[in-house]
N, C-alpha and C positions, 0 to 999 in steps of 0.2 A: 545607560546600562553602567553599572558600579565599576569602578576601577579592577576589581578581584575578577570579574568576568572579561573584561577588556584585556587583562594581562594573559587571561588564558588564551583568547584568542589570537594573542601576536605570538604566544610561545607555540600553538600549533603552527600556526603560518609561518614560522621561521623554521619549521622542519615538517612538512605536510604528509598528510598519509590517510589511512582509512580512519574515521571516527565514527564511533558506535555511541548512541545516545540512549541513556536508561532514565526510566520518570516514570511516575503515576499520571493520572490524567491531569492535565493544568499546572505541569511542574515547570514548564517553558523551554521543552526539549526542541520545538519548532521555533521558538522565539531566538534561541541560542543559534539553532542552525542557520537561518536566514542570515543573522549577525556574523556567522563564522564564512559564509558563503559571500558574502558583501565585501568582505574584508580579502578573500582570494580575489574577489574581482578588482579589487583598487591595487592589489601586487601583481596581476597579469597571471595568476596562477590557475591553469587550467581545472575545472573542479565540477563535480555533479552530485545532485542530490538524489537520495535513495530514499522515497517514503515509504516505509512498510507498515502505516497504520493504517489498515484497509478501512475501517470506521469514521475516521476525520481524517480523510485525505486532503493533503495539499496540492500533490502531483496528480492528476490522474482521476476518474470519477471513484467515488465508493466500491469497495469490493476489490480493486487491483491494487497493488504494487504498482507504484509509478517511478522510472527515472527521469531525473531533468538533468542535461547538460548546461553549466551553469558558465558562461565564458564573457557575458557581457551584464550591465546594471539592470538592463530592461528584462533580462530572463528571471528576475526575482519580483518583478512586480505580479501583482496577484493574477490578471487575467492568463498573462503569459507563462507563470509558475504552473499555472492547472494544467497547460497542454503538455502532457507527457511526451517524450522522446523516447521512451520505452516502457511496455506495459505488461504485467504477468497478472491474470485473471485467477483470483482466490476463490472468489464465488459468496463471500459472506461477509457481513461488515463487524465482524469482531473474530480476534485471534483463536478463541475457544472454536474445540473441533475440527480446525483447520492448521494444524500446525505444519504437516507435511508440504501442502502449498505453498504456506509460509516461507519456510526453508528453501525448498526447490525455486521457487521466484526470487530470493535474496539473491541465492549462488548465481542464478542465470543472469540477471541484471547487474550485479557484479563484475562479472565476467564483460558485460557489455560495456561498462563504464570504463572499465580497466582498458580496454582493446581501444577504447576512443582516446586514450590518453590522458584521462584525469589524474591529477596528482593528488588531488584533495578529494574524497568521496566521503561524505557526510550519510550516514545510515540513521533514520529516524526511525524509532521503533514504538511499537502500542504500550499502551498501560497494563497489560497483564504483567506485572511482576510479582504475584504472589503464587504460593503454593508450588507444586509440583509440575503443573503445566507452564507457569510462567518460568522456571527454573531450566525446563527441557527446551523450551521455545528459544529464551535466551542465551542459552549455552551453544546449541546449535547456531545460532546465527551469527555468534561470535567465530564459530569454527569456520561458517562457511565465507565469513566477509574478513577473517584474519586482520582484525583491528590493530592499528599502533597506537591508538588512544581509545578507551573507553572511560565515557564522562557521564555520571549519574547526578541528577536532580532531586535531592531527596527531602521528607519531610521525617524529621526526626531521622531513625536508622532503619527505615523500610526497606532501603536497596541493600543493605549489608550481605544478606546470603547472594545475591546476582554479584555483588561486585567481589565478594569473596572468591566464589567461581571464576572471575575474571583472573584475580591474581592467582589463583592456584593452576588454573588449566591454560592461560594463553599468554605471551610475553609482553602482552600492551601495558601502556602506563595508565595506570587506573586512579581516575580522580573522582572523589566525591565532594558534591556543592549543595548548598541549600537549595530548595526553589528558586528558580530565576525570579529577581524582584521586578520583572516587567509581566510574567505569567498572571494572567487574570483568571479566576473562578469563572465556571460555566455551568450552568442548569441543565438538567437533561434535557428540557423542552429546548434549548437553545441548541444542544448538539444534535436533537432532532431535527430542527428545522435549517441548521446549517445542511446536515446530509440532504436534505429533501431538496434543499437549493442545489447543490452540486449534482445531484441526479438531473433536476430539471435543467440545468445550464447545460449538461451533456448533451441532454437530448434535445436542445431547443433548436431552431432553425428549421431546413430540409431535412426530413426523415424520410427513409428509404425502406421500401418493403420488399420481401424477397419470399417464394415459397419453398419452404424448407423439406428435403426429402427426411425419413426417420433415420436414414444409414449414416445421417453425418455427425453424429452426435458421440461424445465420450462423456459417462458411461453409454453404451451403446443400449437403445432400446429394445425391452423384450418384445416377441412378435405381438402379444396381446397388449402392448402398453395402451392404456388410456390417454389418448392424446389431449384431451380438455383438460386432463390435470397438470399440463404442463402450461397452461396460460398463466402469463404473468410471471414466469421464472427468468431472470439473467441469466445472460450466455456469454462466455469469452469466444470471440471470433479470431480462429487460428488462420494462419497463412500457407499452411502445408511446409515451413523452412523451419518452424521452430519459434515463431514470435507471434505475440497476441497482437491483432491490429483495431482492436476495440471492443465495446461491450455492446450488445443488443438485448431485447426481449420477446419472448413468444406471444402469439397470439392465436387462438383457432378461428379460421376464416368461416365463412357461412359455409361455403362449400366441404367442410369438414377436415380440411387442410390446414397444417401448421404453417404460420408465418412469423418470419423475425424482422421486427423493426430496429433501426439503427442509424446513427447520424453518420456512420462511416459508410461510404458509398461502393467501394470495392476492398478485393485482396482477400476475400474470408472462403477458404476450403473447407474447414470442419469448424463445428460448435463445439465448447465445452459446458456442459450443463452446471449451473451453479447452484446453491443453497438457497437462494434469495428469491421470494415473491414480492413483488411491487405491486403497487396499486398504480390506477393511471395518475393521479395527481401526487404520486412519490410520497406521499404523506405517511406511508406504512410501509414496514417490511417484514416479512415472515420467513422465517428458517424453515426449510423444507428438508427432511431425512429421505435423499434419495433411495436408500435401502427399502424405507416403507413404502415410498412411492410405488417402487417397482416390485415389491413382495418378494426382495430377495436380501440377503445378508454381504 
């Protein structure tokens, strides 16, 4: 890491708070986040990593926002970091079309991190940085996370609209840096394979199957719902106390009833339908519009 980025890390650690990272694809947000969190561990600063990039997750499975408490160096090891301490199910692998759950999930898990005593919270964001939706999403993420620092990694001046919003609407210290020197460009095939591997890893090991009642879903199923149309959909498993305990997927059993399959063995009282239909080998994800699926608006 160059001296410039190392100095930035030291400055943040001298006065820790919430750090929101902005940048397009392969700009080095996650690389910087891990270096910053490693510095917090070295100094004994209680830290948390909030991964809000639902398509290229580092914490938790794709389609979710993941929270990881970082108190020891082992918490930053790849396998350990993938195990979330808190989840929020968004239901799709892109920020587009899902702005509301992304904001709600960020707010909820920020509260969890703060109540746990984190002095440094690093919020990693998606690569949606352009257009009206990019600006609206990032503005509201700033609003609910209330960052002390907004740090952007940009090519040229692509982040200027977002950084301008941060300067005008928040009291945060706003910094713009070139793309991180350790960032590595990835191809679409590489990103797809990484996502497939994350799904496959999450659903590896012992899987549990439950018969599912049609009354447990949000949104509620209409009386004439075609249950076969739900096969392959991902669902968020809610514990009835306001927390997501994991994700699962639906299948239609031979007797015509729905079943849910998950690596999580207990704790679910209700299921949130996602917008992601997955193939059995995790090689393909398709977005499903639930309104069209149920014939409603």
